LUMKOL-120425 format. One line per field, with one value per residue: residue in three letters; x, y, z of N, C-alpha, C in turn. Coordinates in nm, 4 decimals, m for minus. Example, Ala and Ser with C-alpha at 12.3 -4.5 7.8 and 13.67 -1.06 7.14 Angstrom:
residues 2
code	(ALA  SER)
nxx	(1.3190  1.2850)
nyy	(m0.5690  m0.2250)
nzz	(0.7800  0.7080)
caxx	(1.2300  1.3670)
cayy	(m0.4500  m0.1060)
cazz	(0.7800  0.7140)
cxx	(1.3200  1.2900)
cyy	(m0.3300  0.0030)
czz	(0.7800  0.7870)
***
This chain:
residues 119
code	(GLN  VAL  ARG  VAL  VAL  GLU  SER  GLY  GLY  GLY  LEU  ALA  GLN  LEU  GLY  GLY  SER  LEU  ARG  LEU  SER  CYS  THR  ALA  SER  ALA  SER  ARG  PHE  ARG  LEU  TYR  ALA  MET  GLY  TRP  TYR  ARG  GLN  ALA  PRO  GLY  GLU  GLU  ARG  GLU  LEU  VAL  ALA  ARG  ILE  THR  MET  SER  GLY  LEU  THR  ASN  TYR  GLY  ASP  PHE  VAL  ARG  GLY  ARG  PHE  ALA  ILE  SER  ARG  ASP  ASN  ALA  ASP  ASP  THR  VAL  TYR  LEU  GLN  MET  ASN  ASN  LEU  LYS  PRO  GLU  ASP  ALA  ALA  VAL  TYR  SER  CYS  HIS  ALA  GLU  GLY  THR  ILE  GLY  GLY  ALA  ILE  VAL  ASP  TYR  TRP  GLY  GLN  GLY  THR  GLN  VAL  THR  VAL  SER  SER)
nxx	(8.7772  9.0379  9.3570  9.5627  9.8844  10.1048  10.4521  10.7411  10.7546  10.8352  11.0879  11.3217  11.6437  11.7215  11.8062  11.8388  11.7467  11.4541  11.2754  10.9778  10.7419  10.4819  10.2176  9.9735  9.7033  9.4735  9.2339  9.1707  9.2250  9.3621  9.6440  9.7086  9.8307  10.0320  10.0582  10.2139  10.0924  10.0786  10.0018  10.0048  9.9430  9.6777  9.7058  9.6468  9.5936  9.8665  10.0239  10.3111  10.4629  10.4090  10.3560  10.3050  10.2446  10.3689  10.5808  10.5822  10.6369  10.5506  10.6004  10.5680  10.6132  10.7848  10.9562  11.1994  11.4148  11.4904  11.3519  11.2635  11.0588  10.9886  10.9081  10.7837  10.6764  10.6201  10.5218  10.3389  10.4261  10.5383  10.7918  10.9090  11.1805  11.3215  11.5302  11.7595  11.5889  11.3623  11.2507  10.9909  10.8993  10.7724  10.4895  10.1716  10.2081  10.0424  9.9455  9.8210  9.6300  9.5590  9.3434  9.1820  8.8953  8.7428  8.6945  8.5951  8.6895  8.8769  8.9850  9.2068  9.2946  9.5647  9.6197  9.7968  10.1164  10.3249  10.5589  10.8319  11.0576  11.3393  11.5285)
nyy	(17.2007  17.3313  17.4404  17.6909  17.7962  18.0580  18.1765  18.3797  18.5936  18.9388  19.2106  19.2338  19.2950  19.4248  19.1882  19.0083  18.7367  18.5513  18.3131  18.1442  17.9776  17.7203  17.5669  17.3106  17.2039  16.9733  16.7565  16.4550  16.5556  16.5195  16.6074  16.7103  16.8874  17.1870  17.5338  17.8509  18.1695  18.5042  18.8509  19.1601  19.5046  19.6319  19.4236  19.1104  18.8066  18.5664  18.2591  18.1537  17.9199  17.5718  17.2675  16.9081  16.6440  16.4328  16.5292  16.6791  16.9700  17.2975  17.6281  17.9899  18.1769  18.3866  18.3308  18.2004  18.0296  18.1550  18.0985  17.8329  17.5562  17.3399  17.0492  16.9005  16.6210  16.4947  16.6702  16.8075  17.0494  17.3204  17.4828  17.7908  17.9047  18.2004  18.3708  18.6236  18.8516  19.0909  19.4180  19.3963  19.1670  19.2244  19.1826  19.0506  18.7368  18.4305  18.1208  17.8197  17.5387  17.2199  16.9373  16.6382  16.5772  16.3359  16.2136  16.4172  16.6917  16.9594  17.2929  17.5353  17.8697  18.0525  18.3389  18.5192  18.6700  18.9552  19.0533  19.2544  19.4386  19.6047  19.8768)
nzz	(8.8133  8.6145  8.7116  8.5950  8.6104  8.5712  8.5507  8.5648  8.3881  8.3136  8.3178  8.0574  7.9221  7.5899  7.3712  7.5782  7.7985  7.8991  8.1174  8.1007  8.2933  8.3213  8.4870  8.4880  8.6719  8.8232  8.9451  8.7770  8.5333  8.2322  8.0732  7.7373  7.5598  7.5893  7.5607  7.4706  7.4087  7.2798  7.3207  7.2076  7.2757  7.0957  6.8947  6.7510  6.9242  6.9242  6.8358  7.0219  7.1009  7.1107  7.2719  7.2719  7.5152  7.4323  7.3186  7.0593  6.8740  6.7904  6.6479  6.6432  6.3501  6.3874  6.5810  6.5076  6.5944  6.8385  7.0645  7.2919  7.3641  7.6296  7.8278  8.1328  8.2102  8.4428  8.6367  8.5040  8.3737  8.1661  7.9960  7.8748  7.7165  7.6291  7.4317  7.3195  7.3101  7.1662  7.1101  6.9984  7.1101  7.3343  7.5280  7.6527  7.7776  7.7582  7.8999  7.7680  7.8203  7.7170  7.7126  7.8590  8.0592  8.2144  7.9573  7.8102  7.5939  7.6915  7.7472  7.8924  8.0089  8.1361  8.3528  8.2429  8.1825  8.1970  7.9599  7.9260  7.7121  7.7295  7.5791)
caxx	(8.8401  9.1895  9.4337  9.6835  9.9594  10.2200  10.5445  10.8681  10.7582  10.8983  11.1602  11.4489  11.7132  11.7378  11.9042  11.8402  11.6558  11.3626  11.2144  10.8591  10.6882  10.3410  10.1801  9.8268  9.6671  9.3447  9.2031  9.0990  9.2695  9.4716  9.6959  9.7565  9.9328  10.0323  10.1274  10.2188  10.0429  10.1053  9.9165  10.0549  9.8385  9.6268  9.7335  9.5686  9.6765  9.9351  10.0985  10.4482  10.5080  10.3111  10.4203  10.2408  10.3129  10.4576  10.7061  10.5706  10.6384  10.5334  10.6418  10.5267  10.7185  10.8667  11.0500  11.3301  11.5224  11.5264  11.2735  11.2556  10.9604  11.0137  10.8039  10.8199  10.5541  10.6015  10.4313  10.2541  10.4848  10.5967  10.8823  10.9474  11.3038  11.3240  11.6581  11.7766  11.4669  11.3633  11.1218  10.8565  10.8604  10.7045  10.3396  10.1257  10.2176  9.9405  9.9619  9.6962  9.6360  9.4551  9.3384  9.0506  8.8342  8.6427  8.6768  8.5600  8.8000  8.8702  9.1035  9.2057  9.3962  9.6258  9.5867  9.8839  10.2228  10.3810  10.7024  10.8694  11.1886  11.3974  11.6476)
cayy	(17.3228  17.3228  17.5684  17.7137  17.9032  18.0995  18.2453  18.4074  18.7194  19.0565  19.2976  19.1839  19.3825  19.3983  19.0770  18.9214  18.6237  18.5157  18.1788  18.1313  17.8499  17.7058  17.4353  17.2941  17.0997  16.9428  16.6149  16.3880  16.6272  16.4464  16.7015  16.6696  16.9828  17.3147  17.6293  17.9890  18.2632  18.6362  18.9531  19.3037  19.6076  19.6575  19.3180  18.9793  18.6973  18.4834  18.1390  18.1522  17.7855  17.4738  17.1325  16.8094  16.5827  16.3338  16.6082  16.7411  17.1071  17.4079  17.7624  18.0955  18.2023  18.5086  18.2749  18.1849  17.9685  18.2241  18.0397  17.6861  17.5164  17.2065  17.0030  16.8090  16.5409  16.4429  16.7639  16.8848  17.1820  17.3507  17.6032  17.8533  17.9725  18.3126  18.4301  18.7320  18.9220  19.2052  19.5099  19.3443  19.0472  19.2715  19.1472  18.9596  18.5906  18.3566  17.9758  17.7527  17.3904  17.1312  16.7999  16.5858  16.5409  16.2339  16.1803  16.5527  16.7734  17.0817  17.3756  17.6500  17.9692  18.1135  18.4829  18.5964  18.7340  19.0562  19.0548  19.3894  19.4329  19.7520  19.8940)
cazz	(8.7481  8.5989  8.7489  8.5035  8.6771  8.4916  8.6201  8.4920  8.3156  8.3798  8.2344  8.0113  7.8302  7.4630  7.3513  7.6948  7.8099  8.0120  8.1023  8.1513  8.3333  8.3356  8.5322  8.4961  8.7751  8.8616  8.9540  8.6612  8.4094  8.1530  7.9838  7.6092  7.5217  7.6399  7.4616  7.5002  7.3217  7.3209  7.2683  7.2379  7.2683  6.9542  6.8119  6.7780  7.0015  6.8341  6.8975  7.0387  7.0874  7.1706  7.2878  7.3300  7.6179  7.3530  7.2648  6.9372  6.9036  6.6838  6.6899  6.5584  6.2464  6.4367  6.6796  6.4337  6.6732  6.9489  7.1696  7.2988  7.4579  7.6820  7.9183  8.2448  8.2195  8.5818  8.7138  8.3940  8.3662  8.0488  8.0117  7.7497  7.7123  7.5358  7.4153  7.2130  7.3036  7.0944  7.1566  6.9493  7.1867  7.4501  7.5115  7.7639  7.7433  7.8161  7.8819  7.7322  7.8546  7.6435  7.7673  7.8875  8.1887  8.1956  7.8221  7.7394  7.5560  7.7504  7.7489  7.9880  7.9875  8.2437  8.3471  8.1567  8.2393  8.1135  7.9176  7.8697  7.6692  7.7293  7.4950)
cxx	(8.9889  9.2494  9.5580  9.7572  10.0855  10.3240  10.6617  10.8615  10.8288  10.9812  11.2918  11.5079  11.7132  11.8405  11.9127  11.7525  11.5638  11.3111  11.0884  10.8160  10.5438  10.3047  10.0282  9.7940  9.5279  9.3348  9.1251  9.1361  9.3800  9.5149  9.7417  9.8620  9.9250  10.1089  10.1272  10.1766  10.0800  10.0195  9.9695  9.9336  9.8009  9.6465  9.6542  9.6597  9.7333  10.0122  10.2478  10.4998  10.4128  10.3885  10.3196  10.3100  10.3955  10.5789  10.7040  10.5575  10.6006  10.5575  10.5864  10.6458  10.8224  10.9809  11.1940  11.4409  11.5658  11.4659  11.2669  11.1522  10.9972  10.9077  10.8597  10.6888  10.5208  10.4975  10.3532  10.2968  10.5504  10.6788  10.9078  11.0690  11.3153  11.4570  11.6573  11.6406  11.4793  11.2442  10.9973  10.8117  10.7759  10.5468  10.2992  10.1361  10.1219  9.9631  9.8242  9.7211  9.5219  9.4611  9.2036  9.0228  8.7282  8.6022  8.6283  8.6792  8.7606  8.9972  9.0914  9.3215  9.4456  9.5858  9.6839  10.0030  10.2852  10.5187  10.7392  11.0264  11.2336  11.5257  11.7381)
cyy	(17.2995  17.4559  17.5808  17.8308  17.9358  18.1744  18.2814  18.5260  18.8368  19.1346  19.2333  19.3011  19.3415  19.2930  18.9799  18.8153  18.6157  18.3759  18.1803  17.9899  17.8405  17.5728  17.4358  17.1831  17.0942  16.7964  16.5655  16.4521  16.5613  16.5487  16.6364  16.7565  17.1149  17.4138  17.7661  18.0813  18.4044  18.7371  19.0871  19.3868  19.6460  19.5450  19.2050  18.8941  18.6021  18.3704  18.1747  18.0174  17.6924  17.3359  17.0270  16.7289  16.4660  16.4039  16.6753  16.8859  17.1904  17.5497  17.8605  18.1301  18.3040  18.4512  18.2551  18.1327  18.0419  18.1660  17.8918  17.6496  17.3738  17.1702  16.9129  16.7315  16.5013  16.5414  16.8611  17.0338  17.2105  17.4855  17.6606  17.9463  18.0846  18.3775  18.5354  18.8066  19.0610  19.2975  19.4503  19.2251  19.0949  19.2517  19.0689  18.8173  18.5051  18.1999  17.9198  17.5937  17.3221  16.9863  16.7388  16.5665  16.4478  16.2119  16.3150  16.6298  16.9087  17.1656  17.4984  17.7469  18.0198  18.2703  18.5733  18.6599  18.8362  19.0373  19.1919  19.3812  19.5814  19.7627  19.9883)
czz	(8.7337  8.6382  8.6625  8.5645  8.6079  8.5941  8.5273  8.4122  8.3813  8.2739  8.1896  7.9260  7.6888  7.4387  7.4763  7.6844  7.9242  7.9882  8.1758  8.1941  8.3422  8.3778  8.5259  8.5757  8.8026  8.8606  8.8254  8.5319  8.3534  8.0473  7.8531  7.5551  7.5937  7.5574  7.5229  7.3783  7.3725  7.2583  7.3158  7.2153  7.1236  6.8500  6.8538  6.8478  6.9006  6.9104  6.9026  7.0165  7.1636  7.1659  7.3322  7.4307  7.5564  7.3005  7.1326  6.9656  6.7761  6.7381  6.5884  6.4665  6.3037  6.5302  6.6238  6.5286  6.8012  7.0829  7.1676  7.4034  7.4996  7.7782  8.0252  8.2645  8.3641  8.6643  8.6244  8.3885  8.2226  8.0718  7.8694  7.7690  7.6073  7.5355  7.3100  7.2012  7.2412  7.1410  7.1090  7.0155  7.2995  7.4280  7.6480  7.7048  7.8185  7.7948  7.8532  7.7491  7.7852  7.6969  7.7734  8.0205  8.1639  8.0480  7.7392  7.7123  7.6163  7.7276  7.8435  7.9579  8.1297  8.2525  8.2720  8.2466  8.1457  8.0844  7.8657  7.8224  7.6680  7.6453  7.5618)
***
């Protein structure tokens, strides 16, 4: 079983910053990519940012240069730096890990971390 652990959510001021972290760990799990998705009440889940372990990234259109995703391959950790936060960024942010175990493609979700933006 792959364990996906998130941290770093919480309350930020309008225009402020937060940094989310996510680590995926399990024996025999070869990580390919990790991403952050978010879901606000009544809304569909949407991609925030995704990065492969080789460094390829993609972002949701709403990010517009405000967020940056990075990785630490040594310990299978991904970071999401969120700057210039807006009220519409408030949501549950969930980490998604993609990889293989024994050649089989697998993916796992973290439990999610709440991000709240106050004005």
